[in-house]
N, C-alpha and C positions, 0 to 999 in steps of 0.2 A: 440436425441439432448442432449448433455451433458451440465451441468451447471458448469462453471469454474470460480473460483475467481482469481483475479490478485492482488497480494499484492506487491506494489512497495515500494521502499525506498532505502536509502543508506546502511542500515544494517551494520553500523559501530560502534559497532558490532551488530550482531543479538543477541537477548536475548529471555528469556522465554515469555515475553510479546508478541513478534511477533508470537511465536508458539501458544500461547493460543488464540490470535485473529484469527489465521488461523483455529484452531480447532473449535472455537465458530462459525465461518462462515460456516464451513463444516456442523456442526450439525444444527444450527438455520435456515440456508437457504437451506439445502439439496443439497449442492454443491457436485460434483463428485471429484473435485480436486482443489488444490490451486497452482497457478504458482507464485513463488517468483521472482520478477523482480528487481534485483539490478541495480541501476543507477550509472554509472561511472562519470557522469557530470550533476547533477540535476540543474535546473534553479533557484530554490528558496533557495538553501543553499550551503555552502561550506562544502565539505566532508573532514574531517581531520582524522588523526591517522593511518588508515589502508589503504593500497593500494587496488585497485579493485581486484587484484588476491588473496590477503589475505582474503578479504571479501567473495569472492567466495568459498575459501577453508573452511572458517568458516560456510558458509551456507551449504555446502556439509555435513560437520560433523553434524550440527544441524538437518538436514532433512533426513539423511540416514535411519532412522528407521521408516519413515512414507511413505508408498507407495502412499498416496494421495497428497504428496507434490513434486513439481519439481521446477527446476531453469531454467529461460530463460536468455540468454545472449544477447538479442537483443539491450540492451542499454549499451553495453560494450565499445563502441568507446569513448574514453576520449577526443577526439578532437572535439566532437560535443555536443551541449547542447540538451538533450533529453526532449521533451515535451510529456506529456501523450497522448494528442490527436493524434499526429503523430505516436507514438508507437502503440497505439491500432488500428488506421486506417490501418497502413502498415503491421501489423503482426498478428492481431487477427480477423479482420472483414471478411475475405474471407472464412469462413467456416460456417457450420450449427450450431455450438455450441453457447450457450448463455454465454456472458462474464459479470462478475460483478467486477468492480474496487473497491477495498477495501481501505477505507481511515478513518483516525481519524476525530473526530468532529472539531478539530482545522483546519485541511485541508479543510473540507467541508465549514466551515465559511469563508474561504478565497478563495473559488473556483472561484469567479468572477475575481480574479487577474490572473488566469491561462490562458495560451495561448490557444485561440480558445475554451474557456470553454463551450460555447453553443453547438458547433459542437461535442465536447467531450461527453457532456451529451446526445446528440442525438444518438450516436453510441454504448453506453455501459450503462448497469445498474450500479447503485452505491450502495455499502453497506457502511454505516457510522456507525462506532462503537463509542459509547459514552465513552469518556475517561476523559475529563476535564470539560465538560458542561452537564447540565441536558437537558432532552428532550424538555421541554417547551421553553428553551432558543433557542435551535436549530430550533424549529418550528417557533418561532417568527422571528428570524433573516433571515431565508432562506425559508420562506413559499412559495414564488412564484416559487422557484426552485423545492421544494418538490411537489407542485401541478402540475407542468408542465412535470417533467421527472420521470423516474423510480428510485426512491430513497427509499432504505430500511434502516431502522435504527435499530441497535441491541445494547443491553446493553453488556458492557464488563464485563467479569467475573474475571478480573485480577486486581492486584494492579497497581497503576499508576507508570510506569517506562519508561524511554526513553533511547535511545542510547546516547543522549547528557548527561543525568545524569550519565551514566556509564563512558563516556569519562571524565567528570569533576571529578569523583571519582578517576579515574586512574591518572589524573594530580596531584591531591592532594597527591597521594602516590608515585608520580614520576615513574609511570609505563609506 
């Protein structure tokens, strides 16, 4: 049985923070590979700046030197809102591998707002990387979820950066 991480996001654009998070998860959790799961139509945010095809090309360039990274296109339909529970259930639950959905602490704190969040937590393990908040805050706010489901928390070894920060900087420079 392989241990596989799933790192979803808009990746608009992908940056070194995404790559470091994936590397940290490989090492700290002993994962065999990371599947990058770009979402063409995420339910919680508007994706701006780059088309889905452009984001895929950027992902290919960023991941080409790492044999432990691959891209899944199962959320490529832009006419459909993609919910994590449906994606995991329909595409990753029918095999013997163990899947870990990777998310930031901010996403984990809002997980109760996710579609079918309890069902989602029942069918996959979670890796939460600390980015904005400290461990005690996460434990305090989501203790019942941490106690009930397979939640793994790792510290992030990178500086705090986001795709939103990069897009805002690009706007400032009219790029």
